C-alpha positions in Angstrom: 0.0 0.0 0.0 1.4 3.3 -1.1 2.1 5.9 1.6 -0.3 8.9 1.4 1.7 12.1 0.9 0.7 15.5 2.3 0.4 18.4 -0.1 2.7 21.2 0.7 0.6 23.9 2.6 2.0 26.7 0.3 0.9 24.7 -2.7 -2.6 24.3 -1.1 -2.9 28.0 -0.7 -1.9 28.5 -4.4 -4.4 25.9 -5.6 -7.1 27.5 -3.5 -6.3 31.0 -4.8 -6.4 29.7 -8.4 -9.7 28.0 -7.7 -11.2 31.2 -6.2 -9.9 33.2 -9.2 -11.5 30.8 -11.6 -14.8 31.0 -9.7 -14.7 34.8 -9.8 -13.9 34.7 -13.5 -17.0 32.5 -14.1 -19.1 34.8 -12.0 -17.7 37.9 -13.8 -18.3 36.2 -17.2 -22.0 35.7 -16.4 -22.3 39.2 -14.9 -20.8 40.6 -18.1 -23.3 38.6 -20.2 -26.1 40.0 -18.1 -25.0 43.5 -18.7 -24.1 43.2 -22.3 -27.3 41.3 -23.1 -28.0 38.9 -25.9 -26.4 39.1 -29.3 -27.1 42.1 -31.5 -30.7 42.1 -32.8 -31.7 44.2 -35.8 -35.1 44.5 -37.4 -36.4 46.4 -40.4 -39.9 47.9 -39.6 -40.4 49.7 -43.0 -40.5 48.8 -45.8 -41.8 45.3 -45.3 -40.3 42.5 -47.4 -41.9 42.4 -50.9 -43.0 46.1 -51.0 -43.6 47.7 -54.4 -42.8 51.4 -54.7 -44.4 53.4 -57.5 -43.3 56.8 -58.7 -40.4 57.3 -56.4 -36.6 57.0 -56.5 -36.1 56.5 -52.8 -37.5 54.3 -50.0 -37.5 55.3 -46.3 -35.9 52.6 -44.2 -36.7 52.5 -40.5 -36.1 49.9 -37.7 -34.4 49.2 -34.4 -31.1 47.7 -33.4 -30.1 46.7 -29.9 -27.6 44.5 -28.1 -29.5 44.4 -24.7 -32.7 42.7 -25.7 -35.1 41.6 -28.4 -37.4 43.5 -30.8 -38.2 47.1 -30.2 -37.2 49.5 -27.5 -39.1 50.6 -24.4 -37.6 53.8 -22.8 -38.6 55.8 -19.7 -37.0 59.2 -19.3 -36.4 60.2 -15.7 -36.1 64.0 -15.4 -34.8 65.9 -12.4 -37.3 68.6 -11.4 -35.5 69.9 -8.2 -34.5 73.5 -7.6 -30.8 72.7 -7.9 -31.3 72.3 -11.7 -31.8 76.0 -11.9 -28.1 76.2 -11.6 -27.1 73.0 -13.4 -29.4 73.6 -16.3 -30.5 77.3 -16.2 -31.6 77.4 -19.9 -33.7 74.2 -19.6 -31.6 72.4 -22.2 -33.2 69.1 -21.1 -36.6 70.3 -22.3 -35.5 71.2 -25.8 -33.3 68.0 -26.0 -36.2 65.8 -25.0 -38.4 67.6 -27.6 -35.8 67.1 -30.3 -35.5 63.4 -29.4 -39.2 62.8 -29.5 -39.6 64.3 -33.0 -36.4 62.7 -34.3 -38.0 59.3 -34.1 -39.9 58.1 -37.2 -43.6 57.6 -37.0 -42.9 53.9 -37.8 -40.3 53.5 -35.0 -40.9 50.4 -32.8 -40.3 52.5 -29.7 -42.5 52.9 -26.6 -41.7 55.9 -24.4 -42.7 57.4 -21.1 -41.5 60.0 -18.6 -41.0 60.3 -14.8 -40.6 63.7 -13.1 -38.9 63.8 -9.7 -37.8 66.1 -6.9 -38.7 64.8 -3.4 -39.8 61.2 -2.9 -43.4 62.2 -2.4 -43.4 64.5 -5.5 -41.8 61.9 -7.9 -44.4 60.6 -10.3 -45.1 59.3 -13.9 -46.0 62.3 -16.1 -46.2 60.5 -19.4 -47.4 56.9 -19.4 -45.5 54.4 -21.5 -46.8 54.2 -25.0 -46.0 54.1 -28.7 -43.8 57.1 -29.8 -46.2 58.4 -32.4 -49.1 58.4 -29.9 -47.1 60.0 -27.1 -45.3 62.9 -28.9 -48.0 65.5 -28.1 -47.9 64.6 -24.3 -44.3 65.6 -23.7 -44.2 69.4 -24.3 -47.2 70.0 -21.9 -45.6 67.7 -19.3 -42.3 69.5 -19.5 -43.9 72.9 -19.3 -45.8 71.8 -16.1 -42.6 70.9 -14.3 -42.1 73.7 -11.7 -38.3 73.0 -11.1 -38.7 74.2 -7.5 -38.5 70.9 -5.5 -36.4 71.3 -2.4 -35.0 67.7 -2.4 -33.9 65.1 -4.9 -34.9 61.5 -4.8 -33.1 59.8 -7.7 -33.5 56.3 -6.4 -37.3 56.6 -5.9 -37.6 57.9 -9.5 -35.7 55.0 -10.9 -37.9 52.6 -8.9 -41.0 54.3 -10.4 -39.6 53.9 -13.9 -38.7 50.3 -13.2 -42.2 49.5 -12.2 -43.6 51.3 -15.3 -41.4 49.1 -17.6 -42.3 45.9 -15.7 -46.0 46.6 -15.8 -46.4 48.4 -19.1 -43.3 47.3 -21.1 -43.2 44.6 -23.8 -41.9 41.2 -22.8 -39.4 41.0 -25.7 -38.3 44.6 -26.0 -35.0 46.2 -24.9 -35.9 48.2 -21.8 -34.0 51.4 -20.9 -34.1 54.1 -18.2 -32.3 57.3 -19.0 -31.9 59.6 -15.9 -31.3 63.4 -16.3 -29.9 64.9 -13.0 -27.2 66.8 -11.4 -26.7 63.9 -9.0 -27.4 65.7 -5.7 -29.5 62.9 -4.1 -30.8 63.6 -0.6 -34.2 61.9 -0.3 -35.9 58.6 -0.9 -34.5 55.2 -1.9 -30.7 54.6 -2.5 -30.0 55.3 -6.2 -27.3 52.7 -6.9 -29.3 50.0 -5.2 -32.4 50.8 -7.3 -30.3 50.9 -10.5 -28.9 47.5 -9.6 -32.4 46.1 -9.0 -33.4 47.4 -12.4 -30.4 45.8 -14.1 -31.2 42.5 -12.4 -34.7 42.8 -13.9 -33.3 43.2 -17.4 -33.6 47.0 -17.5 -30.5 49.1 -18.4 -30.0 52.4 -16.5 -28.0 55.2 -18.1 -27.4 58.7 -16.6 -26.8 62.1 -18.1 -25.2 64.6 -15.7 -26.5 68.1 -16.3 -23.7 70.6 -15.5 -23.8 74.2 -16.6 -20.6 76.1 -17.0 -22.3 79.4 -16.3 -22.2 81.1 -12.9 -25.6 82.9 -12.5 -24.6 84.7 -9.3 -21.6 86.4 -11.0 -21.9 89.7 -12.9 -21.7 89.3 -16.6 -18.3 91.0 -16.7 -16.9 88.2 -14.5 -18.3 85.2 -16.2 -14.9 84.4 -17.6 -13.9 83.4 -14.1 -16.0 80.2 -14.2 -15.4 79.4 -17.8 -13.6 76.2 -16.9 -15.7 75.2 -13.9 -19.0 73.4 -13.6 -21.8 73.8 -11.2 -22.1 71.8 -8.0 -22.9 68.3 -9.3 -22.2 64.9 -8.0 -20.6 63.2 -11.0 -19.2 60.3 -8.9 -22.7 59.3 -7.7 -24.1 59.4 -11.3 -21.2 57.3 -12.5 -22.0 54.8 -9.7 -25.7 54.7 -10.7 -24.9 54.0 -14.3 -22.4 51.3 -13.4 -24.9 49.6 -11.1 -27.5 49.9 -13.8 -25.3 48.3 -16.4 -25.6 51.5 -18.5 -23.5 54.5 -19.7 -22.7 57.8 -18.0 -22.5 61.1 -19.9 -21.9 64.7 -19.0 -23.6 67.5 -20.8 -22.9 71.2 -20.3 -24.7 72.6 -23.4 -27.7 71.9 -25.5 -25.9 70.2 -28.4 -24.1 67.6 -26.2 -27.3 66.9 -24.3 -29.1 66.1 -27.5 -26.2 63.9 -28.6 -26.1 62.0 -25.3 -29.8 61.6 -24.9 -30.0 59.7 -28.2 -26.7 57.9 -27.9 -26.8 54.4 -29.4 -24.5 53.3 -26.5 -27.6 53.3 -24.3 -28.6 50.0 -26.0 -24.9 49.0 -26.5 -24.9 49.9 -30.2 -22.0 51.4 -32.1 -23.4 52.1 -35.5 -25.8 50.9 -38.3 -24.8 50.6 -42.0 -27.5 50.5 -44.7 -26.9 49.7 -48.4 -28.9 48.8 -51.5 -27.0 45.6 -52.3 -28.5 45.5 -55.8 -27.0 48.9 -56.9 -24.2 49.0 -54.3 -25.4 52.5 -53.3 -25.1 53.3 -49.6 -27.9 55.1 -47.8 -28.0 58.8 -46.9 -27.2 60.0 -43.4 -28.5 57.5 -40.9 -30.3 59.0 -37.9 -29.7 56.6 -35.0 -31.6 57.6 -31.9 -30.8 55.1 -29.1 -31.4 52.0 -31.2 -34.0 53.4 -33.7 -32.7 54.1 -37.1 -34.1 56.1 -40.1 -32.7 57.0 -43.5 -33.5 57.2 -47.2 -32.1 54.7 -49.7 -32.0 55.1 -53.5 -33.7 52.4 -55.5 -33.4 51.3 -59.1 -36.1 50.0 -61.5 -37.0 46.4 -60.7 -36.1 44.4 -57.5 -33.8 45.9 -54.9 -32.3 44.2 -51.9 -31.9 46.6 -48.9 -29.5 45.4 -46.3 -29.1 46.7 -42.7 -26.1 45.7 -40.7 -26.0 46.7 -37.0 -22.7 46.7 -35.0 -22.6 46.4 -31.2 -20.1 48.1 -29.0 -18.4 44.8 -28.5 -17.8 44.4 -32.3 -20.6 41.8 -32.8 -23.0 42.4 -35.7 -26.3 41.3 -37.1 -27.8 41.8 -40.6 -31.4 42.0 -41.9 -32.6 42.4 -45.5 -35.8 43.2 -47.3 -36.7 43.2 -51.0 -38.3 46.2 -52.6 -39.5 46.5 -56.2 -39.6 49.9 -58.0 -41.9 50.7 -60.8 -43.0 53.9 -62.5 -41.6 57.4 -62.9 -40.5 59.8 -60.2 -43.1 62.2 -58.9 -43.1 66.0 -59.6 -41.3 68.2 -57.0 -43.1 68.8 -53.7 -44.8 72.2 -53.6 -42.9 74.9 -51.7 -45.8 75.7 -49.3 -46.3 72.8 -46.9 -48.8 72.5 -44.0 -47.8 70.1 -41.3 -49.7 68.4 -38.4 -48.0 70.8 -36.0 -48.2 74.6 -36.2 -45.2 76.4 -37.7 -43.4 79.7 -37.1 -42.4 80.4 -40.7 -40.6 83.7 -40.1 -40.1 86.4 -37.5 -38.6 89.9 -37.3 -39.1 93.5 -36.3 -41.1 96.5 -37.6 -39.2 98.7 -38.1 -35.9 96.9 -37.9 -33.9 100.1 -38.3 -34.7 102.3 -35.2 -34.1 106.0 -35.3 -33.0 108.1 -32.3 -36.6 109.3 -32.2 -38.1 105.9 -32.2 -40.2 105.2 -29.1 -41.6 101.8 -29.9 -41.3 98.9 -32.4 -43.0 95.6 -33.1 -41.9 92.0 -32.9 -43.5 90.1 -35.7 -44.2 86.4 -36.3 -45.5 84.7 -39.4 -47.5 81.6 -38.3 -48.9 78.7 -40.2 -51.7 76.6 -38.7 -51.4 72.9 -38.6 -54.1 70.3 -38.2 -56.0 72.1 -35.4 -56.4 75.9 -34.6 -53.7 78.0 -33.0 -54.1 78.6 -29.3 -51.4 81.2 -28.6 -48.2 82.7 -29.8 -45.7 84.2 -27.3 -42.2 85.6 -26.9 -40.1 83.4 -24.6 -36.5 83.3 -23.4 -34.2 80.2 -23.0 -34.2 80.4 -19.2 -38.0 79.9 -19.0 -38.6 83.2 -17.1 -40.3 85.1 -20.0 -43.6 84.4 -21.6 -45.2 87.4 -23.3 -48.3 87.0 -25.4 -48.4 88.2 -29.0 -51.6 89.3 -30.6 -53.2 88.3 -33.9 -52.7 91.2 -36.4 -54.1 89.7 -39.6 -54.0 87.1 -42.3 -51.9 86.9 -45.4 -53.3 86.0 -48.8 -51.8 82.5 -48.6 -53.5 81.8 -45.3 -50.6 82.4 -43.0 -51.2 84.6 -39.9 -49.2 87.6 -38.6 -48.9 88.0 -34.9 -47.3 91.0 -33.2 -46.4 92.7 -29.9 -45.3 96.3 -29.3 -42.1 97.0 -27.4 -41.5 100.5 -26.0 -37.9 101.8 -26.1 -36.2 104.7 -24.5 -33.8 107.1 -26.1 -30.2 105.8 -26.1 -27.0 105.2 -28.0 -26.4 103.3 -31.2 -26.6 99.5 -31.0 -26.6 96.5 -33.3 -28.2 93.2 -32.2 -27.7 90.5 -34.8 -28.2 87.5 -32.5 -31.5 88.1 -30.7 -33.1 84.8 -31.7 -31.3 81.5 -30.8 -30.7 78.7 -28.4 -28.2 80.3 -26.0 -28.8 82.0 -22.6 -29.8 85.6 -23.2 -31.4 84.8 -26.6 -35.1 84.6 -27.3 -37.6 82.3 -29.1 -41.1 82.8 -30.4 -43.4 79.9 -29.6 -46.7 78.9 -31.3 -48.9 76.4 -29.6 -52.1 74.8 -31.0 -55.3 73.6 -29.2 -53.8 70.1 -29.2 -50.8 71.5 -27.2 -48.4 70.8 -30.1 -45.8 73.6 -30.6 -43.0 74.9 -32.6 -40.4 77.7 -31.8 -38.7 80.1 -34.0 -35.8 80.0 -35.1 -35.8 76.2 -34.9 -35.6 74.1 -38.1 -36.5 70.5 -37.4 -35.8 67.5 -39.5 -37.6 64.4 -38.6 -41.1 63.0 -38.6 -43.0 66.1 -39.9 -45.7 64.7 -42.2 -47.2 67.1 -44.8 -51.0 67.3 -44.7 -52.7 66.3 -48.0 -56.1 67.8 -47.2 -57.1 71.4 -46.8 -57.5 72.5 -43.2 -60.0 75.3 -42.5 -58.2 78.2 -40.7 -59.3 80.8 -38.3 -61.0 83.9 -39.8 -59.1 87.1 -39.5 -58.9 90.5 -41.2 -56.4 90.9 -44.0 -53.0 92.0 -42.8 -52.4 95.5 -44.1 -50.7 97.7 -41.5 -49.2 101.2 -41.9 -45.6 100.8 -42.9 -42.7 102.8 -41.5 -40.1 103.4 -44.3 -36.5 104.5 -43.8 -34.1 105.9 -46.3 -32.5 102.5 -46.4 -34.2 99.2 -47.4 -35.1 96.8 -44.6 -35.5 93.1 -44.2 -38.5 93.1 -41.9 -38.8 89.3 -41.4 -36.8 86.2 -42.4 -37.3 82.5 -41.9 -37.7 79.0 -43.5 -40.6 77.6 -45.4 -41.3 75.1 -44.0 -39.2 75.0 -40.8 -40.5 71.5 -40.1 -39.0 69.1 -42.7 -40.1 65.5 -43.1 -37.9 62.5 -43.9 -39.4 62.3 -47.3 -38.7 66.0 -48.3 -35.6 67.2 -50.1 -36.0 71.0 -50.2 -36.6 74.0 -47.9 -37.5 77.5 -48.8 -35.8 80.6 -47.3 -38.1 83.6 -47.3 -37.7 87.3 -46.6 -40.2 90.1 -46.2 -38.5 93.2 -47.6 -39.4 96.9 -47.4 -37.9 99.3 -49.8 -36.6 102.8 -48.8 -35.9 105.9 -50.9 -34.4 103.9 -53.8 -35.5 100.8 -55.6 -34.3 97.4 -54.3 -31.3 96.2 -56.3 -31.0 92.6 -54.9 -31.8 90.4 -52.0 -29.6 87.4 -51.2 -29.0 84.7 -48.7 -25.5 84.9 -47.4 -23.1 83.1 -45.1 -20.1 85.5 -44.6 -18.0 84.9 -47.8 -18.9 81.2 -48.4 -22.5 81.7 -49.7 -24.2 84.4 -51.8 -27.5 83.0 -53.2 -29.9 85.3 -55.0 -33.5 85.4 -53.7 -36.4 86.1 -56.1 -39.4 88.3 -55.8 -42.5 86.0 -55.5 -45.3 88.3 -54.1 -46.2 91.8 -53.1 -48.1 91.9 -49.9 -51.2 94.2 -49.4 -49.1 96.8 -47.4 -46.5 97.1 -50.2 -43.8 94.9 -48.5 -42.4 92.3 -50.9 -41.8 88.6 -50.3 -38.6 87.1 -51.6 -37.7 83.4 -51.6 -35.0 81.0 -52.6 -34.8 77.2 -52.3 -32.2 75.0 -50.7 -32.1 71.4 -51.9 -30.5 68.3 -50.4 -30.7 64.6 -50.9 -33.4 62.8 -49.0 -31.8 61.4 -45.9 -28.8 63.7 -46.2 -29.5 65.5 -43.0 -29.4 64.1 -39.5 -32.5 64.1 -37.4 -32.1 67.2 -35.3 -33.5 70.6 -34.3 -31.2 73.4 -35.7 -31.7 76.5 -33.6 -28.7 78.7 -34.3 -29.1 79.4 -38.0 -29.4 83.2 -38.0 -26.5 85.4 -37.1 -23.2 86.9 -38.2 -20.9 84.0 -37.5 -19.2 82.0 -40.3 -21.6 79.1 -39.8 -24.8 81.2 -39.7 -27.1 82.7 -42.3 -28.0 86.4 -43.0 -30.3 87.9 -45.6 -29.0 91.0 -47.2 -31.1 93.6 -49.1 -29.4 96.4 -51.2 -30.8 99.3 -53.1 -29.4 100.7 -56.3 -27.4 103.2 -54.2 -25.8 100.2 -52.4 -27.4 101.0 -49.1 -28.0 97.7 -47.3 -29.5 96.0 -44.3 -28.9 92.4 -43.1 -31.5 90.3 -41.3 -31.7 89.5 -38.4 -29.8 92.6 -37.2 -31.9 95.0 -35.2 -30.2 98.4 -35.2 -30.5 101.8 -33.7 -28.8 104.9 -35.1 -29.5 107.7 -37.5 -32.4 106.1 -39.5 -34.9 108.9 -40.1 -38.3 108.2 -41.7 -38.6 108.6 -45.4 -39.5 112.2 -46.3 -43.3 112.6 -47.0 -44.3 109.5 -45.0 -45.7 108.9 -41.6 -43.9 106.6 -39.1 -46.1 105.3 -36.2 -43.0 104.2 -34.3 -41.3 107.6 -34.1 -42.0 110.4 -31.7 
C-alpha cells in the first residue's frame, strides 16, 4: 500500500487561490453577459419585405437595433425637477433636448416611451405613461412645461424605482428596456439610487445617466463670467457614474444643448456602435442615418426592378447582425413637392421687427411672427427666453393671402445710444424664441428648423377667420429686411428641399438685390415672389438636399453673423443695405413725406 503524501501547505494556498480566481472569473463572465445582453438584434420595420414602390426613386428605411434585448425598445426618461437644476441647467436644455429626441423618431419607430418627473420622494411621479412614440409625442411638451423646477429635495432612487415599475407593468416582454436619468446627482431623499439601479439591471432594464452641469455662474456679474469658464456647477458626478455602473448603463456629462441632445439619443444606451444600410442591388449606400438610441431612419435610393436593402448593426463589442428586405420599384419619379407645406404641427415660418432700423426718435417697435396653422387651430403665440422666465403673449394682427397669420407685440424703447443686435433669436442663454402652440398642445419655436417625422397634410384644413394683414408701414431711407425664416421649418424625412423667405421693405431707392449669405462662403440670390397688401415684398430661394442627407435634429442657431450662420441682405441701387436679423438703432430717419407710427 502506497504511503499517502501530504500536499505542501503553500501549494494548497496557491491551488485554493487559483480556484477562487476561476470561480470569480466565471461569475464575472455571467455578470458581463447579463450587462451586455444577448447578441445584436436588428429588425427592419419599414419597408416590409416584398414592398412595391411606385413613382419614387427612394424608400424610407426604419427599424431598431439593440444589443441588450429583443425586438423594439421601451424607454422611460427620468427627469430631475428639483431647484438645484436652476443652476445645473439654467436654460432648460433638457426640455429642448427631449423635444428634439421625440420628434427625431420616425412615426414607424418600434419604440415605446414614457417619462417620470422627480424632486422629493413624495413629488416623484409618472407624467407621461409608457406608449408608442407616435401616440405620445404631443404629451411631452405640456408635461415639460408643467414641471415647476422648485423641489427642495432630490430622490433619484425613488424615481428609478417608479420607472422600473412602469417598464415591468407596461413594457413589452421581448423589448429592450431602458431608463435614462437626467440629473445633477445631488441625491438627498428617498431610496438609495445605486441599489435601485442594480435592481433594475437585475430585472433586465439598463439604466444610463446624463449629468447636467452648466458652466455658467448665474450669481456672478456678466463681466466676471470668464472666471468660471472652466468650472462646472455643483454636481455629483461620482454618484451618477456609480448609478450608471450599477444599472449596467452608460454615463454622460452635458454642459450645453448640443451635447445633451447627442447623449440623450446615444446608441450606446442600447450597446450599439453604428448601423450601416446599403442597397445591395446597386451598391449604393444610404444617406445620413439617424440613430436615436437604437431606432434608425434613413433614405435609400432604389433602381427599377427588384432591390435588396441590407441593414447591418454593430454592437459596442464588435458583434454584428444583418437584416434584409426586397423592394421593387416601378413607374416614374413624382413631380417636386410644392414649396408651401402645411404640417400636423403649427409652424413659425418667419419672424422679425417692424421697423428693424430704429431712429433716435423711435419710441416703440413691433416684434412680428408669421405663423402657419397645422391640423388644429392656434391657441397662442408668445415671446419666450431660454431660461424659462419670460412668456409674453403676442396678438393676432391679420391674415396673409396664402392663409398664414401675422402675430405682433409692441415694445416701448427709451432714447439711447447706437446698437446692433444680430443675435436676438437663438438657443443660448440671453437669446429669445417665439413659440406657437395649438389647441392640441403641439408647438414649434422660431428659429428652430426641425428635420424628422413632420408629415405634410394632403387635405385642406380650415383656418381661423381674421382680417387681412395691411398695416401702416414705417419706411426709412435705407431698405429693410423686416422678417426672415424658413418655409417650412418642419421638414419631413421624405422631403428634399426647404425655402428661405424674406419680407423686404424698400426705402428711398429701388431694391437692387436680395440674397441669402453666409459670410463669404454663400451668396444666393433670392427672387421676388409676391407683393403683400401693405406694399412689402416677399422674396424666396430654395435650398435642396438629398433625402436622408440631414441628421434628425433641431437646428436652432441658423441666424446670425458667424461663419456658420445665415443672414439675408437687401441692397438698393445706391448700395445702401441691411442684413437680417440685425436690429439696429442709429441715424435712421423716416422717409420724407411719409408717416412713421413708431417715431416720436
